[in-house]
N, C-alpha and C positions, 0 to 999 in steps of 0.2 A: 291832582285828582279832581275832575270832576265829578257830581252826583249821578253822570248818566255812566262816567267810565266805572264809577264804586259798583255800580248796581252792575254793569257788563261783564265785570270781573268777576264778580259776586255770585252771577249765574249761569259763566261761561256764556252770555251773548245767544239767552234764548231765554223764551219767554217762562217766568217765576211758577206759575199754576200750570200750562200745558203745553210747556217743550217746547210749541214755534217759534221758529228761528226767524219770524216774518213781521215785518212790518210793527216792530219791536220802541216802546217808550216808555218814559219815566211815568209809574199810576201813583199817584202820593194817594193815603187811605182817608176818607174821610171819617173824622173832624180833623182836618192837617194840623192839629196841633203840638204834634210830636215833629214831624216833617223830616229832612235832609231822611240818611240812608236808610232810618230806623222806621221811618212812618214810609215809606216807598217801597215799589217793587218795580223791578222791568218786565212787561207787560204785551203782551200782541193785542191789536186793535180787536181781534176778536172778542177775548177777554173781558175788553175795558167797555166795549158794546154791551155786552150780557151783564158784565156788574151794573153798571149806569141805568139800564132800560132793563128790569125786571121783566117787560113782555117780549122782548126778543129771547128771553130767556134760553137756550134747548139743554135740554137734561144730559143726553148723552156727550155733550162736548164734557161736561163736568167730571165727568169719569173719570176725568185726568187725575181729581184732586188725591184720589186714591194713593198718588203720588205724592204729590206737594204739600199735601197736610201735614205732612213728616217733617218739613222744611224746620232748620232750626228757626229764623229770623221771624221776626214778633210782625210785621206788613202781612208777609208771604198765609203764615195759622188764620190771623184774624181774616182773611178775604176766602178765605178755606171755609172758615166756622159759618162765615155770613150768606156763603153760596149753597154751602151744606145747610144749613137750619133756612134759605128760602126754599130747597127743591125737596124736603123732608120729607114730604107726603109721596115720591115715586117710590119710596119704600129702602132701597143700597142707600141715599144720602146717611137716612137717619141712622144705619150699621155704622155709619163712617163716624158721623158724628158721638155718637157711643164710645167710641176709641179715642177721638181726640179731646187732648189733656191743654188746658190752656191755665195759665196764669191768674189769679185774681184779678189783676191789671188789665190783662190782655182780653179776658172773660168781658169787661166793664167796658173797654175801648172795642169789642166787637160788638156790643148789644147796642151800639151809638147810631147803628143805621134802622132799627127794628127790623132787620132781615127774619128773625126769629120771632114775631107775633104774627097772627094771623089777620089778615085784613082789618075784620071786626074787631079786633084788639089796639091795632095800630091809633097813637096820638096824632094829628096833623094838626100844624103849626103854621098858621097863615097872615100874612102881614096886613097891614089896614087895607090894601085892594085885593086883596083873597090871594092871594101869590101864597104858591105854597114853600116854605120855610124848610132848609133842611142843615143839619149839624156841618160847619166849615163856611156855610154861606157868608156874607157880609151885607148887611143893613147899616140904612141911615134914619138919624130919627128924623120925625116929621112936628114934632114940637117941642119947647123946654120940659124937661122933667127933670124935681128936684129927686136927689138920691139918701132916700128916708138914710138915718141915722148917721147923717155927715150934713155940709153944708155947702156942698157940691151941688151944681146944675149942669145938669147936662143939656147943651145948647140945640135947638132947633139944626138940621142939619151938621151934623157929629157921625160920624160915620163909626161904626163898630163892627169890626173885622173878625173874623172865624168866630159865629157864635156859636153855643151849645146850647141845646135842647133839653127841657125840664121834660122827663119821661112820663110825668103824672099829670100835667097841666098843658093843655096846650094854649092857651094864655099866654106863655112867659118863657123867655127864650135869657141865655145869661152871656155876658160880653164884655169885654172890657170897655172904661171910658178914661183914657188917661192912663193912671196907673191902677185905676179900681175897677174891680171885678162886683158888673152890677145886672142886677133881673130886673127884665124890662118886660113890660106888658107890650105883648103883638101889636097893640090896636093901636102903637104907638112909634112901628116902624114902617119902612118903606121896604122889600129886597133891592141890595146894587144890583145892575146890570153887570153880567159878568165880562170880560174884554174879552176879544177876539183874539 
């Protein structure tokens, strides 16, 4: 059974957030360290567009979370928490957030997006060209880097996929170079273009 078929079966072939049956696709919850059926959900184009672009968020659309926040599936609960956090100033989302319970691991995962922070609190990670980096992005090293505490040298041009962000310092990201998880200074990376 493919991932799409599993999600269609799990959701009854409807958006797991708003229950729409139109324009459904797989949405992988960033950062995609989990992937697969546990890190994905079936979502409509409207939900995906608003998740991806905060400026297009329509608060009334997300009243659907009153139902979907009770899902047993991690990816659905994480997105519900993120969207309610983003909209909490509307009033009613804060009431739902107060009722929503996430396990510690799920809450850490939900906070990866930074949606729970006010704009003034958000730490923005930028690559050497000033392009904003997000958790789950892929970057390429723009110079050779010696890895502290080892004899490894990460060569210029090395791709680092599915980075994670340091939520306390805008200059640091983490990613794997070969089998080794390393901390990388953002001045030495360039965001890779997403494949169309």
